TORKELUM-86559 format. One record per residue (C-alpha): residue number from 1; residue in three letters; x, y, z. Coordinates in Angstrom, 3 decimals, padded with zeros to 6 digits. Layout:
<pts>
{NUM,'ALA',{X,Y,Z}}
...
</pts>
This chain:
<pts>
{1,'MET',{-001.576,-027.902,-007.210}}
{2,'ALA',{001.073,-030.134,-005.772}}
{3,'SER',{002.185,-027.387,-003.430}}
{4,'PHE',{-001.167,-027.573,-001.633}}
{5,'GLN',{-000.637,-031.268,-000.935}}
{6,'ASN',{003.002,-030.780,000.019}}
{7,'ASP',{001.928,-028.110,002.454}}
{8,'GLU',{-000.037,-030.651,004.468}}
{9,'LYS',{002.475,-033.473,004.229}}
{10,'ALA',{005.900,-031.842,004.418}}
{11,'ASN',{007.732,-032.760,007.584}}
{12,'GLY',{004.469,-033.812,009.183}}
{13,'VAL',{003.624,-030.173,009.910}}
{14,'LYS',{000.063,-029.198,010.704}}
{15,'GLU',{-001.449,-026.175,009.030}}
{16,'THR',{-001.362,-024.269,012.314}}
{17,'GLY',{002.373,-023.664,012.031}}
{18,'ALA',{005.821,-025.149,012.415}}
{19,'PHE',{008.033,-025.347,015.463}}
{20,'HIS',{011.763,-025.997,015.414}}
{21,'ALA',{012.742,-025.979,019.065}}
{22,'GLU',{016.148,-027.435,018.245}}
{23,'VAL',{017.147,-024.316,016.287}}
{24,'LEU',{017.980,-022.204,019.341}}
{25,'ASP',{020.068,-025.037,020.815}}
{26,'ASP',{022.134,-025.675,017.681}}
{27,'LYS',{025.366,-023.654,017.898}}
{28,'GLU',{026.175,-024.053,014.199}}
{29,'VAL',{022.755,-022.766,013.176}}
{30,'LEU',{023.023,-019.844,015.594}}
{31,'ASN',{026.508,-018.917,014.335}}
{32,'ASN',{025.181,-018.961,010.759}}
{33,'ALA',{022.272,-016.790,011.870}}
{34,'TYR',{024.663,-014.290,013.515}}
{35,'GLU',{026.728,-014.142,010.308}}
{36,'ALA',{023.726,-013.567,008.075}}
{37,'GLU',{022.226,-010.853,010.269}}
{38,'THR',{025.561,-009.045,010.644}}
{39,'ARG',{026.084,-009.221,006.867}}
{40,'GLU',{022.655,-007.696,006.223}}
{41,'GLN',{023.247,-004.952,008.796}}
{42,'GLU',{026.507,-003.969,007.075}}
{43,'MET',{025.197,-004.172,003.505}}
{44,'GLY',{024.531,-000.899,001.703}}
{45,'MET',{021.608,-000.300,-000.619}}
{46,'TRP',{023.578,-000.468,-003.888}}
{47,'GLU',{025.462,-003.575,-002.775}}
{48,'ALA',{022.128,-005.192,-001.894}}
{49,'VAL',{020.687,-004.366,-005.319}}
{50,'LYS',{023.696,-005.971,-007.041}}
{51,'SER',{023.564,-009.041,-004.808}}
{52,'TYR',{019.781,-009.515,-004.914}}
{53,'PRO',{018.504,-008.298,-008.316}}
{54,'TRP',{015.934,-011.081,-008.611}}
{55,'ALA',{014.517,-010.321,-005.173}}
{56,'CYS',{014.060,-006.697,-006.289}}
{57,'LEU',{012.318,-007.811,-009.473}}
{58,'TRP',{009.888,-010.184,-007.752}}
{59,'ALA',{009.132,-007.625,-005.041}}
{60,'PHE',{008.309,-005.016,-007.694}}
{61,'ILE',{006.115,-007.453,-009.635}}
{62,'MET',{004.105,-008.327,-006.529}}
{63,'CYS',{003.783,-004.642,-005.622}}
{64,'PHE',{002.683,-003.897,-009.184}}
{65,'THR',{-000.583,-005.762,-008.544}}
{66,'ILE',{-001.619,-002.602,-006.665}}
{67,'VAL',{-001.773,-000.794,-010.009}}
{68,'MET',{-005.239,-002.301,-010.491}}
{69,'GLU',{-006.694,-000.756,-007.328}}
{70,'SER',{-004.934,002.506,-008.162}}
{71,'PHE',{-006.274,002.456,-011.722}}
{72,'ASP',{-009.844,001.991,-010.572}}
{73,'MET',{-009.672,004.516,-007.731}}
{74,'PHE',{-008.376,007.261,-010.019}}
{75,'LEU',{-010.757,006.156,-012.772}}
{76,'ASN',{-013.769,006.819,-010.543}}
{77,'GLY',{-012.305,010.195,-009.640}}
{78,'ASN',{-012.136,011.042,-013.351}}
{79,'PHE',{-015.587,009.657,-014.176}}
{80,'VAL',{-017.283,012.391,-012.158}}
{81,'ALA',{-015.380,014.948,-014.273}}
{82,'LEU',{-016.164,013.309,-017.663}}
{83,'GLY',{-018.769,015.331,-019.556}}
{84,'ALA',{-020.351,012.297,-021.280}}
{85,'PHE',{-020.579,010.367,-018.012}}
{86,'ARG',{-022.170,013.321,-016.186}}
{87,'ARG',{-024.708,013.864,-018.949}}
{88,'LYS',{-025.625,010.172,-018.892}}
{89,'TYR',{-025.905,009.683,-015.131}}
{90,'GLY',{-025.875,013.195,-013.579}}
{91,'VAL',{-028.414,015.885,-012.731}}
{92,'MET',{-028.569,019.380,-014.188}}
{93,'VAL',{-027.106,021.992,-011.807}}
{94,'ALA',{-027.139,024.896,-014.313}}
{95,'ALA',{-028.036,025.461,-017.939}}
{96,'GLY',{-026.154,022.774,-019.875}}
{97,'GLU',{-024.128,021.745,-016.804}}
{98,'PHE',{-024.505,018.362,-015.158}}
{99,'SER',{-023.072,016.852,-011.984}}
{100,'ILE',{-023.151,013.389,-010.437}}
{101,'PRO',{-025.163,013.607,-007.180}}
{102,'THR',{-023.028,013.425,-004.056}}
{103,'LYS',{-024.567,010.133,-002.894}}
{104,'TRP',{-023.701,008.390,-006.175}}
{105,'GLN',{-020.295,010.045,-006.397}}
{106,'SER',{-019.527,008.729,-002.914}}
{107,'ALA',{-020.962,005.309,-003.766}}
{108,'LEU',{-018.663,004.988,-006.777}}
{109,'PHE',{-015.654,005.609,-004.536}}
{110,'GLN',{-016.891,003.684,-001.523}}
{111,'SER',{-018.169,000.500,-003.152}}
{112,'GLY',{-014.729,-000.686,-004.245}}
{113,'GLN',{-013.361,000.112,-000.797}}
{114,'CYS',{-016.175,-001.872,000.833}}
{115,'GLY',{-015.285,-004.852,-001.347}}
{116,'ALA',{-011.606,-004.425,-000.500}}
{117,'PHE',{-012.523,-004.315,003.198}}
{118,'VAL',{-013.912,-007.832,002.791}}
{119,'GLY',{-010.898,-008.864,000.708}}
{120,'VAL',{-008.259,-007.850,003.253}}
{121,'PHE',{-009.935,-009.891,005.978}}
{122,'LEU',{-010.035,-012.911,003.669}}
{123,'ALA',{-006.419,-012.404,002.579}}
{124,'GLY',{-004.752,-013.142,005.932}}
{125,'PRO',{-006.243,-016.588,006.629}}
{126,'ILE',{-006.004,-017.612,002.966}}
{127,'THR',{-002.359,-016.526,002.756}}
{128,'ASN',{-001.470,-018.326,005.980}}
{129,'ARG',{-002.888,-021.490,004.425}}
{130,'ILE',{-001.781,-021.395,000.772}}
{131,'GLY',{000.949,-018.735,000.621}}
{132,'TYR',{001.443,-015.346,-000.999}}
{133,'ARG',{001.839,-016.735,-004.506}}
{134,'TRP',{-001.354,-018.744,-004.693}}
{135,'THR',{-003.421,-016.075,-002.936}}
{136,'THR',{-002.273,-013.473,-005.476}}
{137,'ILE',{-003.001,-015.827,-008.385}}
{138,'LEU',{-006.516,-016.362,-006.988}}
{139,'GLY',{-006.971,-012.596,-006.750}}
{140,'LEU',{-005.860,-012.042,-010.355}}
{141,'VAL',{-008.348,-014.609,-011.652}}
{142,'LEU',{-011.135,-012.931,-009.656}}
{143,'MET',{-010.053,-009.560,-011.045}}
{144,'ILE',{-010.407,-010.730,-014.655}}
{145,'LEU',{-013.949,-011.943,-013.964}}
{146,'THR',{-015.216,-008.998,-011.922}}
{147,'ILE',{-014.140,-006.362,-014.479}}
{148,'LEU',{-016.860,-007.827,-016.724}}
{149,'VAL',{-019.571,-006.475,-014.425}}
{150,'SER',{-018.240,-002.902,-014.538}}
{151,'PHE',{-017.637,-002.998,-018.282}}
{152,'PHE',{-021.197,-004.065,-019.154}}
{153,'ALA',{-022.890,-001.940,-016.462}}
{154,'ASN',{-025.718,000.200,-017.856}}
{155,'SER',{-026.645,002.040,-014.653}}
{156,'LEU',{-024.918,003.639,-011.697}}
{157,'THR',{-026.316,000.867,-009.494}}
{158,'LEU',{-024.690,-001.888,-011.534}}
{159,'LEU',{-021.466,000.086,-011.838}}
{160,'VAL',{-021.358,000.389,-008.047}}
{161,'VAL',{-021.922,-003.384,-007.723}}
{162,'GLY',{-019.113,-004.034,-010.202}}
{163,'GLN',{-016.765,-001.826,-008.204}}
{164,'ALA',{-017.646,-003.666,-004.989}}
{165,'LEU',{-016.850,-007.035,-006.589}}
{166,'GLU',{-013.553,-005.739,-007.994}}
{167,'GLY',{-012.664,-004.561,-004.516}}
{168,'ILE',{-012.384,-008.112,-003.139}}
{169,'PRO',{-009.242,-009.023,-005.140}}
{170,'TRP',{-007.867,-005.534,-004.440}}
{171,'GLY',{-007.959,-006.524,-000.790}}
{172,'PHE',{-005.836,-009.597,-001.558}}
{173,'PHE',{-003.256,-007.511,-003.409}}
{174,'ILE',{-002.902,-004.674,-000.906}}
{175,'ALA',{-002.729,-007.033,002.077}}
{176,'ASN',{-000.088,-009.308,000.533}}
{177,'SER',{002.151,-007.020,-001.510}}
{178,'PRO',{003.956,-005.104,001.268}}
{179,'ALA',{004.323,-008.274,003.354}}
{180,'TYR',{005.762,-010.323,000.473}}
{181,'ALA',{008.103,-007.539,-000.678}}
{182,'SER',{009.499,-007.021,002.811}}
{183,'GLU',{010.090,-010.753,003.303}}
{184,'ILE',{012.049,-011.526,000.139}}
{185,'VAL',{014.567,-008.646,000.097}}
{186,'PRO',{017.524,-007.992,002.441}}
{187,'LEU',{017.277,-005.409,005.198}}
{188,'ALA',{018.886,-002.585,003.168}}
{189,'LEU',{016.203,-002.860,000.477}}
{190,'ARG',{013.085,-003.281,002.607}}
{191,'GLY',{012.253,000.423,002.595}}
{192,'ALA',{012.864,000.963,-001.123}}
{193,'CYS',{011.105,-002.186,-002.332}}
{194,'THR',{007.993,-001.704,-000.217}}
{195,'ALA',{007.952,001.961,-001.280}}
{196,'THR',{007.408,000.799,-004.878}}
{197,'LEU',{003.797,000.195,-003.851}}
{198,'GLN',{003.275,003.939,-004.082}}
{199,'MET',{004.970,003.888,-007.480}}
{200,'SER',{002.352,001.404,-008.669}}
{201,'TRP',{-000.341,003.813,-007.497}}
{202,'SER',{001.270,006.546,-009.589}}
{203,'ILE',{001.586,004.324,-012.657}}
{204,'GLY',{-002.119,003.516,-012.375}}
{205,'SER',{-002.980,007.202,-012.109}}
{206,'ILE',{-000.826,008.060,-015.163}}
{207,'ILE',{-002.596,005.472,-017.322}}
{208,'VAL',{-006.000,006.673,-016.108}}
{209,'ALA',{-005.087,010.333,-016.639}}
{210,'ALA',{-003.869,009.617,-020.182}}
{211,'ALA',{-006.918,007.497,-021.045}}
{212,'THR',{-009.506,009.901,-019.661}}
{213,'TYR',{-007.742,012.888,-021.227}}
{214,'SER',{-007.834,011.105,-024.574}}
{215,'TYR',{-011.525,010.271,-024.232}}
{216,'ASN',{-012.890,013.276,-022.323}}
{217,'GLN',{-014.018,014.950,-025.573}}
{218,'ARG',{-016.138,011.956,-026.615}}
{219,'ASN',{-019.880,012.276,-026.148}}
{220,'ASP',{-020.812,008.590,-026.104}}
{221,'GLN',{-020.554,005.641,-023.703}}
{222,'TRP',{-017.029,004.741,-024.876}}
{223,'ALA',{-015.718,007.788,-023.035}}
{224,'TRP',{-015.890,005.649,-019.881}}
{225,'ARG',{-016.186,002.070,-021.169}}
{226,'VAL',{-012.798,002.078,-022.922}}
{227,'PRO',{-010.948,003.198,-019.753}}
{228,'ILE',{-012.755,000.435,-017.817}}
{229,'ALA',{-011.692,-002.128,-020.437}}
{230,'LEU',{-008.068,-001.032,-020.077}}
{231,'GLN',{-008.065,-002.751,-016.682}}
{232,'TRP',{-007.745,-006.073,-018.499}}
{233,'ILE',{-004.222,-005.212,-019.667}}
{234,'PHE',{-002.833,-005.993,-016.188}}
{235,'PRO',{-004.091,-009.342,-014.810}}
{236,'VAL',{-003.022,-011.794,-017.541}}
{237,'PRO',{000.695,-010.865,-017.768}}
{238,'LEU',{000.796,-010.554,-013.979}}
{239,'LEU',{-000.694,-014.042,-013.679}}
{240,'VAL',{002.200,-015.465,-015.680}}
{241,'LEU',{004.831,-013.551,-013.717}}
{242,'VAL',{003.392,-014.371,-010.295}}
{243,'TRP',{003.185,-018.041,-011.329}}
{244,'LEU',{006.940,-017.934,-012.014}}
{245,'SER',{007.789,-016.067,-008.802}}
{246,'PRO',{009.248,-017.810,-005.729}}
{247,'GLU',{007.228,-018.171,-002.544}}
{248,'SER',{008.374,-016.168,000.469}}
{249,'PRO',{011.029,-018.236,002.292}}
{250,'TRP',{009.719,-016.863,005.599}}
{251,'TRP',{006.282,-018.334,004.854}}
{252,'LEU',{007.825,-021.656,003.827}}
{253,'ILE',{009.849,-021.852,007.053}}
{254,'ARG',{006.771,-021.082,009.116}}
{255,'ARG',{005.131,-024.029,007.369}}
{256,'GLY',{008.091,-026.316,008.070}}
{257,'ARG',{009.184,-026.568,004.417}}
{258,'LYS',{012.890,-025.960,004.959}}
{259,'GLU',{014.193,-027.411,001.661}}
{260,'GLU',{011.735,-025.356,-000.392}}
{261,'ALA',{012.663,-022.274,001.628}}
{262,'LEU',{016.343,-022.812,000.798}}
{263,'ARG',{015.510,-023.148,-002.910}}
{264,'SER',{013.504,-019.931,-002.729}}
{265,'ILE',{016.397,-018.135,-001.002}}
{266,'LYS',{018.764,-019.311,-003.758}}
{267,'ARG',{016.402,-017.963,-006.426}}
{268,'LEU',{016.242,-014.603,-004.672}}
{269,'GLY',{019.724,-013.956,-003.462}}
{270,'SER',{023.457,-014.110,-003.377}}
{271,'LYS',{025.395,-016.772,-005.300}}
{272,'ARG',{028.174,-016.897,-002.717}}
{273,'GLU',{028.728,-020.330,-001.214}}
{274,'GLY',{027.304,-020.554,002.302}}
{275,'ASN',{025.403,-017.264,002.263}}
{276,'ASN',{022.075,-018.912,001.480}}
{277,'GLU',{022.414,-021.441,004.309}}
{278,'GLU',{023.261,-018.605,006.705}}
{279,'THR',{020.220,-016.647,005.567}}
{280,'LEU',{018.064,-019.721,006.130}}
{281,'ALA',{019.485,-020.058,009.648}}
{282,'MET',{018.713,-016.396,010.393}}
{283,'MET',{015.107,-016.882,009.283}}
{284,'GLU',{014.728,-020.110,011.254}}
{285,'ARG',{016.028,-018.405,014.370}}
{286,'THR',{013.578,-015.495,014.115}}
{287,'VAL',{010.633,-017.782,013.324}}
{288,'GLU',{011.473,-019.989,016.311}}
{289,'ILE',{011.790,-017.018,018.695}}
{290,'GLU',{008.363,-015.796,017.589}}
{291,'ALA',{006.858,-019.295,017.716}}
{292,'GLN',{008.007,-019.769,021.307}}
{293,'ALA',{006.635,-016.365,022.228}}
{294,'GLY',{003.206,-016.782,020.630}}
{295,'GLY',{002.678,-020.138,018.934}}
{296,'SER',{000.734,-020.498,015.706}}
{297,'PRO',{-000.788,-017.276,014.304}}
{298,'LYS',{-004.403,-016.369,015.108}}
{299,'LEU',{-006.319,-013.209,014.300}}
{300,'THR',{-006.964,-012.565,017.993}}
{301,'ASP',{-003.192,-012.491,018.629}}
{302,'LEU',{-003.054,-009.098,016.902}}
{303,'PHE',{-004.888,-007.571,019.853}}
{304,'LYS',{-002.941,-009.160,022.694}}
{305,'GLY',{000.152,-008.064,024.611}}
{306,'ASN',{002.967,-006.425,022.636}}
{307,'ASP',{001.362,-007.339,019.310}}
{308,'LEU',{-001.479,-004.927,020.107}}
{309,'ARG',{000.979,-002.024,020.016}}
{310,'ARG',{002.318,-003.213,016.667}}
{311,'THR',{-001.197,-003.611,015.299}}
{312,'LEU',{-002.151,-000.094,016.401}}
{313,'ILE',{000.911,001.385,014.658}}
{314,'THR',{000.082,-000.532,011.466}}
{315,'CYS',{-003.550,000.616,011.587}}
{316,'PHE',{-002.525,004.201,012.311}}
{317,'MET',{-000.129,004.305,009.368}}
{318,'TYR',{-002.764,003.010,007.001}}
{319,'MET',{-005.498,005.303,008.330}}
{320,'SER',{-003.267,008.388,008.265}}
{321,'GLN',{-002.864,008.048,004.484}}
{322,'ASN',{-006.351,009.571,004.198}}
{323,'PHE',{-005.615,012.670,006.241}}
{324,'ALA',{-002.696,014.561,004.681}}
{325,'GLY',{-003.743,015.385,001.120}}
{326,'ASN',{-004.195,011.962,-000.428}}
{327,'LEU',{-007.918,012.448,-001.053}}
{328,'ILE',{-007.156,015.609,-003.036}}
{329,'ALA',{-004.762,013.548,-005.185}}
{330,'ASN',{-007.406,010.851,-005.719}}
{331,'GLN',{-009.904,013.420,-007.016}}
{332,'ALA',{-007.381,015.714,-008.680}}
{333,'THR',{-009.286,016.409,-011.912}}
{334,'PHE',{-012.503,017.194,-010.061}}
{335,'PHE',{-010.563,019.325,-007.556}}
{336,'PHE',{-008.955,021.321,-010.381}}
{337,'GLU',{-012.370,021.961,-011.929}}
{338,'GLN',{-013.823,023.111,-008.610}}
{339,'ALA',{-010.793,025.397,-008.190}}
{340,'GLY',{-011.895,027.200,-011.346}}
{341,'ILE',{-009.790,025.464,-014.008}}
{342,'SER',{-011.474,024.665,-017.353}}
{343,'PRO',{-012.424,020.975,-017.790}}
{344,'ASP',{-010.008,020.281,-020.661}}
{345,'PHE',{-007.087,021.943,-018.877}}
{346,'ALA',{-008.061,020.127,-015.652}}
{347,'PHE',{-007.522,016.800,-017.406}}
{348,'LYS',{-004.152,018.030,-018.706}}
{349,'LEU',{-003.167,019.128,-015.215}}
{350,'ASN',{-004.194,015.737,-013.846}}
{351,'LEU',{-001.894,014.000,-016.319}}
{352,'ILE',{000.969,016.356,-015.351}}
{353,'ASN',{000.176,015.745,-011.679}}
{354,'SER',{000.291,011.964,-012.151}}
{355,'CYS',{003.656,012.124,-013.922}}
{356,'LEU',{005.078,014.331,-011.173}}
{357,'GLN',{003.871,011.821,-008.569}}
{358,'PHE',{005.766,009.096,-010.411}}
{359,'ILE',{008.929,011.230,-010.328}}
{360,'ALA',{008.370,011.768,-006.598}}
{361,'ASN',{008.110,007.990,-006.127}}
{362,'ILE',{011.475,007.491,-007.827}}
{363,'VAL',{013.026,010.197,-005.619}}
{364,'SER',{011.598,008.463,-002.542}}
{365,'LEU',{013.560,005.231,-003.157}}
{366,'PRO',{017.022,006.564,-002.215}}
{367,'LEU',{015.436,008.641,000.575}}
{368,'THR',{014.559,005.416,002.405}}
{369,'GLY',{018.269,004.581,002.496}}
{370,'TRP',{019.404,008.033,003.623}}
{371,'PHE',{016.790,008.953,006.219}}
{372,'GLY',{014.803,007.117,008.875}}
{373,'ARG',{011.184,006.080,008.436}}
{374,'ARG',{010.055,008.288,011.316}}
{375,'THR',{012.015,011.297,010.001}}
{376,'ILE',{010.537,011.079,006.498}}
{377,'TYR',{007.005,010.673,007.818}}
{378,'LEU',{007.193,013.586,010.276}}
{379,'TRP',{008.766,016.062,007.835}}
{380,'GLY',{006.448,015.056,004.982}}
{381,'THR',{003.358,015.439,007.152}}
{382,'ALA',{004.506,018.806,008.531}}
{383,'PHE',{005.136,020.177,005.025}}
{384,'ASN',{001.796,018.996,003.663}}
{385,'ALA',{-000.113,020.332,006.659}}
{386,'THR',{001.426,023.756,005.973}}
{387,'MET',{000.562,023.597,002.264}}
{388,'LEU',{-003.011,022.536,003.027}}
{389,'PHE',{-003.584,025.547,005.276}}
{390,'ILE',{-002.110,027.842,002.595}}
{391,'LEU',{-004.501,026.205,000.098}}
{392,'GLY',{-007.396,027.081,002.401}}
{393,'VAL',{-006.232,030.708,002.590}}
{394,'CYS',{-005.974,030.946,-001.230}}
{395,'ALA',{-009.550,029.695,-001.528}}
{396,'THR',{-010.786,032.176,001.115}}
{397,'VAL',{-009.520,035.430,-000.404}}
{398,'LYS',{-011.187,037.133,-003.366}}
{399,'GLN',{-011.095,034.682,-006.262}}
{400,'THR',{-009.286,035.565,-009.497}}
{401,'SER',{-007.606,033.526,-012.192}}
{402,'GLY',{-004.407,033.901,-010.147}}
{403,'THR',{-005.917,032.346,-007.024}}
{404,'ASN',{-007.437,029.576,-009.136}}
{405,'TYR',{-004.056,028.637,-010.555}}
{406,'ALA',{-002.468,028.996,-007.118}}
{407,'GLN',{-004.927,026.437,-005.732}}
{408,'ALA',{-004.208,024.080,-008.611}}
{409,'CYS',{-000.442,024.425,-008.071}}
{410,'LEU',{-000.801,023.818,-004.342}}
{411,'GLY',{-002.870,020.707,-005.066}}
{412,'ILE',{-000.037,019.439,-007.284}}
{413,'ILE',{002.621,020.246,-004.642}}
{414,'ILE',{000.634,018.441,-001.945}}
{415,'SER',{000.227,015.384,-004.184}}
{416,'PHE',{003.941,015.463,-005.083}}
{417,'VAL',{005.095,015.588,-001.465}}
{418,'TYR',{002.661,012.844,-000.478}}
{419,'ALA',{003.951,010.624,-003.294}}
{420,'GLY',{007.565,011.230,-002.277}}
{421,'THR',{007.283,010.921,001.500}}
{422,'LEU',{004.080,009.925,003.295}}
{423,'GLY',{002.745,007.443,000.758}}
{424,'PRO',{005.810,005.264,000.131}}
{425,'ILE',{007.230,005.409,003.671}}
{426,'SER',{003.882,004.353,005.112}}
{427,'TYR',{004.138,001.029,003.298}}
{428,'SER',{007.697,000.553,004.554}}
{429,'ILE',{006.601,001.121,008.145}}
{430,'ILE',{003.561,-001.128,007.748}}
{431,'SER',{005.586,-004.034,006.383}}
{432,'GLU',{008.258,-003.756,009.081}}
{433,'THR',{006.146,-003.159,012.178}}
{434,'SER',{004.334,-006.487,012.469}}
{435,'SER',{005.993,-009.705,013.585}}
{436,'VAL',{006.852,-012.223,010.867}}
{437,'ARG',{004.435,-014.691,012.475}}
{438,'LEU',{001.452,-012.346,012.195}}
{439,'ARG',{002.438,-010.353,009.102}}
{440,'ALA',{-000.180,-011.708,006.688}}
{441,'LEU',{-002.903,-011.058,009.257}}
{442,'SER',{-001.511,-007.695,010.380}}
{443,'THR',{-001.273,-006.116,006.932}}
{444,'GLY',{-004.843,-007.251,006.224}}
{445,'VAL',{-006.263,-005.790,009.441}}
{446,'GLY',{-004.213,-002.616,008.945}}
{447,'ARG',{-005.609,-002.127,005.472}}
{448,'ALA',{-009.097,-002.784,006.827}}
{449,'ALA',{-008.504,000.125,009.204}}
{450,'TYR',{-007.558,002.212,006.162}}
{451,'TYR',{-010.927,001.472,004.572}}
{452,'VAL',{-012.779,002.151,007.827}}
{453,'ALA',{-011.235,005.628,007.779}}
{454,'GLU',{-011.415,006.162,004.033}}
{455,'ILE',{-015.044,005.253,003.376}}
{456,'PRO',{-016.488,008.118,005.484}}
{457,'MET',{-013.648,010.415,004.385}}
{458,'ILE',{-014.511,009.797,000.715}}
{459,'TYR',{-018.061,010.900,001.458}}
{460,'LEU',{-016.715,013.944,003.291}}
{461,'ALA',{-014.299,014.766,000.447}}
{462,'SER',{-017.106,014.526,-002.105}}
{463,'LYS',{-019.347,016.658,000.086}}
{464,'LEU',{-016.611,019.274,000.496}}
{465,'LEU',{-015.959,019.603,-003.260}}
{466,'ASN',{-019.273,018.831,-004.961}}
{467,'PRO',{-021.466,021.734,-006.195}}
{468,'THR',{-024.474,019.731,-004.930}}
{469,'GLY',{-022.748,019.444,-001.531}}
{470,'TRP',{-020.887,022.132,000.435}}
{471,'ASN',{-018.959,023.390,-002.609}}
{472,'LEU',{-015.924,024.487,-000.550}}
{473,'ALA',{-013.323,023.843,-003.295}}
{474,'GLY',{-009.876,024.799,-001.938}}
{475,'LYS',{-011.275,025.620,001.514}}
{476,'CYS',{-011.137,021.863,002.145}}
{477,'GLY',{-007.450,022.576,002.859}}
{478,'TYR',{-008.461,023.740,006.345}}
{479,'VAL',{-010.076,020.359,007.028}}
{480,'TRP',{-007.244,018.191,005.706}}
{481,'GLY',{-004.605,020.477,007.197}}
{482,'SER',{-006.146,019.983,010.634}}
{483,'THR',{-006.264,016.191,010.266}}
{484,'ALA',{-002.634,016.219,009.073}}
{485,'VAL',{-001.610,018.059,012.253}}
{486,'ILE',{-003.334,015.397,014.360}}
{487,'CYS',{-001.427,012.686,012.465}}
{488,'TRP',{001.872,014.495,013.044}}
{489,'VAL',{001.311,014.754,016.801}}
{490,'ALA',{000.331,011.083,017.070}}
{491,'ALA',{003.369,009.981,015.034}}
{492,'TYR',{005.750,012.138,017.068}}
{493,'PHE',{004.814,010.356,020.267}}
{494,'PHE',{004.033,006.815,019.087}}
{495,'LEU',{005.875,006.055,015.819}}
{496,'PRO',{009.233,004.253,016.398}}
{497,'GLU',{012.257,004.383,014.082}}
{498,'LEU',{012.461,001.039,012.237}}
{499,'LYS',{015.248,001.729,009.735}}
{500,'GLY',{018.202,-000.673,009.866}}
{501,'ARG',{016.565,-003.116,012.273}}
{502,'SER',{016.292,-006.845,011.581}}
{503,'TYR',{012.978,-008.544,012.324}}
{504,'ARG',{014.605,-010.195,015.362}}
{505,'GLU',{015.684,-006.810,016.712}}
{506,'LEU',{012.230,-005.359,016.195}}
{507,'ASP',{010.679,-008.302,018.038}}
{508,'ILE',{013.014,-007.676,020.970}}
{509,'LEU',{012.426,-003.902,021.020}}
{510,'PHE',{008.669,-004.341,021.079}}
{511,'ASN',{008.841,-007.163,023.633}}
{512,'ARG',{010.933,-004.935,025.903}}
{513,'LYS',{008.307,-002.185,025.541}}
{514,'THR',{010.953,000.257,024.333}}
{515,'PRO',{009.475,003.814,024.015}}
{516,'ALA',{009.020,004.931,020.397}}
{517,'ARG',{011.566,007.757,020.627}}
{518,'GLN',{014.179,005.390,022.111}}
{519,'PHE',{014.125,002.799,019.285}}
{520,'LYS',{016.916,004.473,017.329}}
{521,'LYS',{019.301,004.684,020.301}}
{522,'THR',{018.729,001.238,021.815}}
{523,'ILE',{021.490,-001.297,021.131}}
{524,'ILE',{020.527,-004.951,020.609}}
{525,'ASP',{023.259,-007.573,020.676}}
{526,'VAL',{023.344,-009.999,017.754}}
{527,'LYS',{023.169,-012.917,020.226}}
{528,'ASP',{020.074,-011.660,022.090}}
{529,'ASN',{016.949,-013.772,021.662}}
{530,'ASP',{014.645,-011.837,023.970}}
</pts>
């Protein structure tokens, strides 16, 4: 708890922020900053991994907190396909066949997202005050407690309440993880390390797929209670690891805690003499430029001037995750069943699908070093839009076992491409777009936009697939293909290329109102401050 007290006392800094006006007038500090930024610009991905292994580890651990939201999201998607769960809480739609009503199916998905919507708005102000570390620790403690409600729930109503409560710490994790990961690793690793967020989603889906496949033949309450209980395997070890992790040096500098920031940099990075001091100088310079431009961070700043553009890009990237096949991936087992696959084989396919997504996540890591963020997003969206329309065609023609399997295969391909391109690169773009000063607030508001889009889309997805709804099965490909095309057009005109740019350069590019398609070509001198 000493860090809370130090935060208020250190260097006489108020909680509204720290200002170091002397930084931009100190030639030695500026020269160190130039050296550090040039070094990061020239560093390759493999060299960065060798020089900053601990930064990679801590970034992955923080991103791994997302596995809990992933686990629960995919768990709900599998609940509606579990025979025992449907018999307990569903309605009969045919002789011996039960289905969860659309309103409850949607509620199971939406309640956690509603809780997370609250959580992401709480995350920004809390993080600005106590830091990424302590906010994540608070979220993990809340997670341990709220799982109790879901585990002991004996009705759909109570299960929905439990999901809503669990959603609040999810909001903390998803708001903080990409911001923390992007702040502790060098420029060459920002894309890869933030992309591991999608890997955590895949890991969560693999565990859920394995657990529900193992228990889908059970006819009692443990078919769903055991998978819920498995959520407790994550928070305790993560609590220990996050406790041991260093705080973001960027956050410490913003709070005026220079000595602690230097210690954090040393824990994260290179052992070469002088490199850490140069890195500190680079961070101080960027923080001071932003402080002079906007002062201490406030939520309203996200919607003013050049920061409004950055906020809109962040919100767009989060919202677009719902519109290019992701909702099919989230309800894969149920989708396979509606495509005509037998329930037991649908669970097997879901497990295969989850493992393939994990492989796609691994493939995506070097892609972030080879190709630009904008390039990966545009090509991934274009491919998935095409596959979604083909899925719709397969569901429209006369249905046979061949068309059923074709729809299942297309669902797997769409999920694979999403997990290798759109999903991971979205987090990279989100973490890089906002200014350092507003990052904790920006990622929270961006994720809130994701939930604003996802909550009605979950209802729509359930309505599209459910036998008690529109029962369109693979014809939903026409809907999601159309939304994917809209996302592609918007990204083509408004999404800038962020790869290889320092936070200082991005600040300057946005402040100069550089058009999105000109970001890649524009040259910024290492000595430019505005």
